[in-house]
C-alpha positions in Angstrom: 15.1 7.0 9.0 17.7 6.5 5.1 15.1 2.8 4.9 12.3 1.8 7.0 11.0 -0.9 7.6 7.6 -0.1 7.0 5.4 2.4 6.0 2.0 3.8 7.3 -0.1 5.5 5.6 -2.0 7.7 7.9 -1.6 9.6 11.1 -5.2 9.0 12.7 -5.9 7.0 16.2 -6.0 3.8 14.5 -2.5 5.3 12.5 -0.5 6.1 15.3 -1.8 3.0 17.6 -0.3 0.9 14.4 2.8 2.9 14.8 2.8 3.0 18.7 2.9 -0.8 18.6 5.1 -1.8 15.7 8.0 0.7 17.6 8.1 -1.0 20.3 9.0 -4.7 19.0 11.5 -3.1 16.7 9.9 -2.0 13.6 11.5 0.9 12.5 8.3 2.6 10.7 7.7 6.4 9.1 3.8 7.6 9.0 3.2 10.1 6.5 -0.3 12.1 6.0 -1.0 14.9 3.9 -2.7 16.3 6.8 -0.2 19.5 8.5 -0.9 17.5 11.9 -1.2 13.9 13.1 -4.6 13.3 13.8 -6.7 16.2 12.1 -7.7 13.7 9.5 -11.4 11.7 10.4 -10.4 11.4 13.7 -10.5 14.7 14.7 -14.1 14.7 13.9 -14.8 11.7 15.6 -17.4 11.7 18.9 -14.8 9.5 20.2 -17.3 7.2 21.9 -16.1 4.2 23.8 -18.4 1.3 24.1 -18.7 -2.3 24.9 -22.2 -3.6 23.1 -21.6 -4.8 19.5 -24.2 -7.7 17.6 -21.3 -10.4 17.3 -19.6 -11.7 19.5 -15.8 -11.3 18.1 -16.9 -7.6 17.9 -17.8 -7.7 21.2 -14.4 -9.0 22.9 -12.4 -6.9 21.0 -14.2 -3.5 22.3 -14.4 -5.3 25.4 -10.3 -5.5 25.3 -10.3 -2.4 23.9 -11.7 0.1 27.3 -9.0 -1.0 29.1 -6.5 0.4 27.4 -8.3 3.7 27.7 -8.9 3.6 31.3 -5.4 2.7 31.7 -4.4 5.4 28.8 -1.1 6.7 30.7 0.1 3.1 32.0 -0.3 2.4 28.7 1.5 5.2 26.7 4.5 5.5 29.1 5.2 9.1 28.0 6.6 11.3 30.5 4.8 13.1 33.7 2.9 16.3 33.2 2.5 15.2 29.6 -0.7 16.1 28.3 -3.2 13.4 27.6 -6.5 13.3 26.5 -9.2 12.0 28.9 -11.7 9.1 29.1 -14.8 10.6 31.2 -16.6 7.2 31.7 -20.2 8.2 31.8 -21.6 4.6 30.6 -23.7 4.0 27.7 -27.3 3.0 27.7 -29.3 1.6 24.5 -32.8 2.0 24.0 -34.2 -1.6 24.1 -36.3 -1.9 20.7 -37.4 -4.6 18.5 -34.7 -3.3 15.4 -32.1 -4.5 18.0 -33.9 -7.7 19.1 -33.9 -6.4 22.6 -30.2 -6.8 23.2 -31.0 -9.9 23.8 -27.6 -10.9 21.7 -25.9 -8.2 22.6 -26.6 -8.8 26.2 -25.6 -13.0 25.6 -21.5 -11.8 24.1 -21.6 -9.6 27.1 -22.3 -12.3 29.6 -20.0 -14.6 28.1 -17.7 -12.4 28.9 -18.2 -11.0 32.0 -18.5 -7.5 30.7 -20.3 -6.0 33.3 -24.5 -4.2 32.2 -27.7 -3.5 33.7 -30.8 -3.9 32.4 -32.8 -0.6 33.5 -36.8 -0.8 33.1 -38.4 2.5 31.3 -38.9 4.1 35.2 -35.3 3.7 35.4 -34.7 5.5 31.8 -36.7 8.2 33.5 -34.8 8.0 36.8 -31.6 8.7 35.3 -32.8 10.8 32.4 -35.9 12.9 33.4 -36.0 14.8 30.0 -36.9 11.4 28.4 -40.3 10.8 26.5 -40.4 7.2 26.6 -43.3 7.6 23.6 -42.2 4.9 20.9 -41.7 6.4 17.1 -40.7 3.7 15.4 -39.6 3.8 12.1 -37.2 6.3 12.0 -38.4 8.8 9.8 -37.1 12.3 7.8 -38.8 15.3 8.9 -40.5 15.5 5.3 -42.7 12.7 5.7 -46.2 13.8 7.3 -46.0 11.5 10.1 -42.5 12.7 11.3 -42.9 13.6 15.8 -46.3 11.3 15.8 -46.0 8.4 18.1 -46.8 5.1 17.0 -49.1 4.5 20.4 -46.4 2.4 21.6 -44.0 2.5 25.0 -40.4 2.4 24.8 -39.4 -1.2 26.8 -36.7 0.3 28.7 -32.7 -0.7 27.8 -29.3 -1.8 29.1 -26.7 0.3 30.5 -22.8 -0.8 30.2 -21.7 1.2 32.9 -17.9 1.5 31.6 -18.3 3.0 28.5 -17.9 6.3 28.1 -15.9 9.0 26.0 -12.8 11.1 25.2 -12.7 14.3 25.5 -9.9 15.3 22.3 -9.8 12.5 19.9 -6.9 14.5 17.9 -4.6 14.7 21.0 -5.6 11.1 21.6 -3.9 10.1 18.2 -1.0 12.9 18.9 -0.3 11.2 22.2 0.0 7.6 20.4 2.0 9.7 17.7 4.8 10.8 20.6 4.6 7.3 22.4 5.8 6.0 19.2 8.7 8.7 18.9 9.5 7.1 22.4 10.8 4.2 20.5 12.6 5.7 17.8 9.2 6.0 15.4 9.1 9.3 12.6 6.6 11.3 11.5 5.5 13.2 8.2 3.0 15.5 8.2 2.3 16.7 4.4 3.3 14.6 2.7 0.8 12.7 0.3 0.9 9.3 -1.3 0.3 9.1 -4.8 1.8 6.0 -5.9 2.4 2.4 -4.3 5.8 1.3 -5.6 6.1 -2.7 -6.5 9.2 -4.4 -7.4 9.5 -8.2 -8.9 5.7 -8.6 -7.4 5.9 -6.9 -3.8 5.2 -4.1 -2.6 8.8 -2.0 -2.7 7.5 1.6 -0.9 5.6 4.7 -2.1 6.2 8.2 -4.2 5.2 11.2 -2.8 3.3 14.2 -4.3 6.6 16.1 -4.3 7.7 13.5 -6.0 9.7 11.8 -3.7 9.9 7.4 -3.6 10.4 6.5 -0.1 11.5 2.2 -0.1 9.8 0.1 2.6 9.3 -3.9 2.6 6.0 -3.6 4.0 3.5 -0.6 3.9 0.2 0.3 6.1 -3.2 1.3 5.0 -4.6 3.3 6.8 -6.1 6.4 4.9 -9.2 6.5 6.8 -11.8 7.7 4.1 -8.8 7.6 1.4 -8.2 4.2 1.5 -10.3 2.6 -0.9 -8.2 5.0 -3.5 -4.9 3.7 -1.8 -6.0 0.1 -2.4 -6.7 1.1 -6.1 -3.3 2.6 -6.2 -2.2 -1.1 -4.8 -4.3 -3.0 -6.9 -5.6 -5.3 -4.8 -9.0 -4.4 -5.0 -10.3 -7.6 -7.4 -9.8 -10.0 -4.2 -11.6 -8.1 -1.9 -15.5 -9.0 -1.9 -15.2 -6.3 1.3 -15.1 -2.7 0.1 -14.4 1.0 1.6 -16.2 4.1 0.7 -16.2 7.5 2.1 -19.2 8.5 3.3 -20.2 12.1 4.2 -21.6 12.9 8.0 -23.3 15.3 9.9 -23.0 15.6 13.4 -25.3 17.8 15.4 -24.1 20.1 18.4 -27.2 21.4 20.6 -27.7 23.2 24.3 -28.9 20.1 26.8 -32.6 21.0 27.8 -33.1 23.6 30.5 -32.5 22.9 34.1 -30.9 19.6 33.2 -27.3 19.1 33.5 -26.6 16.6 30.9 -22.8 17.0 30.9 -22.6 15.9 34.0 -25.8 13.7 34.4 -26.4 12.3 30.7 -25.2 9.4 29.7 -23.9 7.8 25.6 -27.5 7.0 24.9 -27.9 4.5 21.3 -31.9 4.6 20.8 -32.7 3.0 17.2 -36.5 4.1 17.5 -35.7 7.0 16.6 -32.6 6.6 15.1 -30.0 8.5 17.0 -27.0 8.3 19.1 -25.8 11.2 22.0 -23.1 11.8 24.7 -22.2 14.2 26.4 -20.5 17.5 25.2 -18.5 20.5 26.6 -20.3 23.3 28.4 -23.9 20.9 28.6 -24.4 20.3 25.2 -25.5 17.4 23.5 -23.3 15.7 20.1 -26.4 13.6 18.2 -25.6 12.0 15.2 -27.7 9.4 13.3 -27.5 5.7 12.8 -27.9 5.5 9.5 -31.5 4.6 8.8 -33.1 3.5 5.6 -35.0 7.3 5.8 -31.4 9.1 6.1 -30.4 9.0 2.4 -26.3 7.8 2.4 -24.0 10.6 1.2 -21.2 8.5 -0.7 -18.4 10.4 -2.1 -16.2 9.9 -5.1 -13.2 10.4 -3.0 -12.0 12.2 0.5 -11.3 15.4 -0.8 -13.9 17.1 -2.6 -17.3 17.1 -0.4 -19.7 19.2 1.2 -18.7 20.4 4.2 -21.8 22.7 5.1 -24.7 21.6 7.2 -27.6 20.0 4.9 -31.5 19.8 6.3 -29.9 16.5 7.4 -29.0 18.7 10.6 -32.3 19.7 11.6 -34.0 16.3 10.6 -31.4 14.7 13.4 -32.1 17.2 15.7 -35.2 17.3 15.2 -35.9 13.6 15.4 -33.4 14.0 18.8 -36.5 16.2 20.0 -39.1 13.8 20.1 -36.9 11.9 22.9 -36.8 15.4 24.3 -38.9 17.2 24.1 -37.9 20.4 26.0 -35.1 20.1 23.7 -34.6 23.7 21.9 -33.3 23.8 18.6 -30.8 26.9 18.0 -31.6 28.3 14.3 -27.9 28.3 14.0 -26.2 25.0 13.3 -23.2 23.7 14.6 -21.3 20.6 15.1 -19.7 18.1 12.8 -19.4 17.3 9.0 -16.9 14.6 8.2 -16.2 11.6 6.3 -16.5 8.2 8.0 -14.4 5.2 6.2 -17.4 2.6 5.8 -16.7 -1.0 5.2 -19.8 -2.6 3.1 -20.7 -4.6 6.6 -19.4 -1.8 8.9 -17.0 -4.1 10.1 -13.4 -3.2 9.2 -10.4 -5.1 6.9 -7.8 -5.8 9.5 -5.7 -7.7 7.1 -2.8 -8.5 4.3 -3.5 -8.2 0.6 -3.2 -9.9 -2.4 0.1 -7.5 -3.0 2.7 -9.6 -0.8 3.8 -7.1 2.1 1.1 -4.2 1.5 -1.8 -4.2 4.8 -4.9 -2.6 5.5 -6.3 -1.0 8.5 -9.6 0.0 6.3 -13.1 0.8 6.7 -12.9 1.8 10.7 -15.0 4.8 10.9 -17.5 5.0 13.2 -17.1 1.7 15.4 -13.4 1.1 15.8 -12.3 4.2 17.5 -12.3 2.6 20.9 -10.7 -0.2 19.3 -7.2 1.7 18.1 -4.8 0.4 20.7 -5.8 -3.4 20.5 -6.0 -2.8 16.7 -2.7 -1.6 16.6 -1.0 -4.8 18.4 -3.3 -7.2 16.6 -1.6 -5.8 12.7 1.8 -5.8 14.8 1.2 -9.3 15.2 -0.7 -10.1 11.9 2.1 -8.7 9.9 4.1 -10.2 11.8 2.7 -13.2 11.3 2.7 -12.6 7.2 6.0 -11.4 6.8 7.5 -14.5 8.8 5.5 -16.5 6.0 2.2 -17.6 7.3 -0.5 -17.9 4.8 -2.9 -15.5 6.5 -5.3 -16.2 4.1 -5.4 -20.1 4.2 -4.2 -20.4 8.2 -5.7 -17.2 9.9 -3.5 -16.0 12.9 -5.4 -16.9 16.5 -4.6 -13.2 18.4 -5.2 -13.4 21.9 -6.3 -10.6 23.6 -4.4 -9.8 26.1 -6.7 -8.3 29.3 -9.6 -10.5 28.6 -7.6 -13.4 28.0 -9.6 -14.3 24.8 -8.4 -15.6 21.3 -10.3 -14.3 18.2 -10.2 -15.4 14.8 -8.5 -12.8 12.8 -10.3 -13.7 9.5 -13.2 -12.5 11.4 -11.8 -9.1 9.8 -10.5 -10.7 6.2 -11.1 -8.0 2.9 -12.4 -11.7 1.4 -14.9 -12.9 3.9 -18.6 -12.9 3.0 -20.4 -9.9 4.2 -21.2 -10.4 7.9 -24.9 -10.6 8.4 -24.7 -10.4 11.9 -23.7 -7.4 11.5 -25.8 -4.0 13.1 -24.9 -2.2 9.6 -24.8 0.8 11.8 -22.5 2.6 13.7 -22.1 4.6 17.3 -19.7 7.9 15.9 
């Protein structure tokens, strides 16, 4: 491609989805990634959970829309028959009712308004599905060094809410590769091992990128989907000054432990979000369980200066998470050998992503999406494509935000919800579900 219309920085699941959606409507795109393979940044470390529940209405609508693309994955991609596709396992997702989440009243109200199915479960129904679960309450979540760690507070859990169509994707890196293969069918190009070191401008507008090799690639549109490296790319473009919402790389550890003896968690378990112990979990291949932190105050945030130089070894956070989950599952065996994932989130100030233009004409951002947007990749790709077209046609998205229709559920959302200039959203849960 001698000169693309658009350069997309990043080939994670959202970057690949943007490439696919832009290529489908006729953009000549080239995707760049410094990694050797598509999807091998933070996407590869994702727990790839597909859930519908959010504390905000807009977040719920976006996620409920997003589910349908994973349900219809092969049809959505349009790849040749026999292609190796990522699999979506529909296990359901149980969210435990706690004071911290307002007993999920807001979440149920949002789902009801969108006709998104859910069920309220009593403590007895939770036990029927998960007989290894204790119904003791341990809130507030504590670090294992706290002398009261592991002590029940005398109260009992109050049941939960179950979203039956939730689930997870078995191979998140493969899902990004599926999207990029689908994009290539529409003329998109991809270059791995290509590190961007400078954003080029001309006459007050983005004009392309410079690579570490010294090569310049010119285009009238550049889209920053660099995951945990997004803040550095935004700095190169000098677009930080008017952003009230920033993004930063945040180090995370995910625990990988065997299911308790005698219970087939892989086939009979479900995704569980449990703010009482501030952990989420999901089934994993080989009858294992993945356990992540929901970022309570007792877990120190490990912010990183960049997305390259960070500690990739497990710390005592691994043990804290495993032991915190063992409060809920007393028969859990915690192995002496640590297994799991150490990777980075691209976390925004209020944990809601930025899908927006920037102060530099032609430079767009899909940032701050880690930990909560994997599920939304296909619809985020559609929305970013619409947003770029809207702005490039001369509209002022800052003063007249794009109104975007979600095709499956027939709802229109205000894309200004994801603005870089929004006030910090107080309705956000300020947490994740990996």
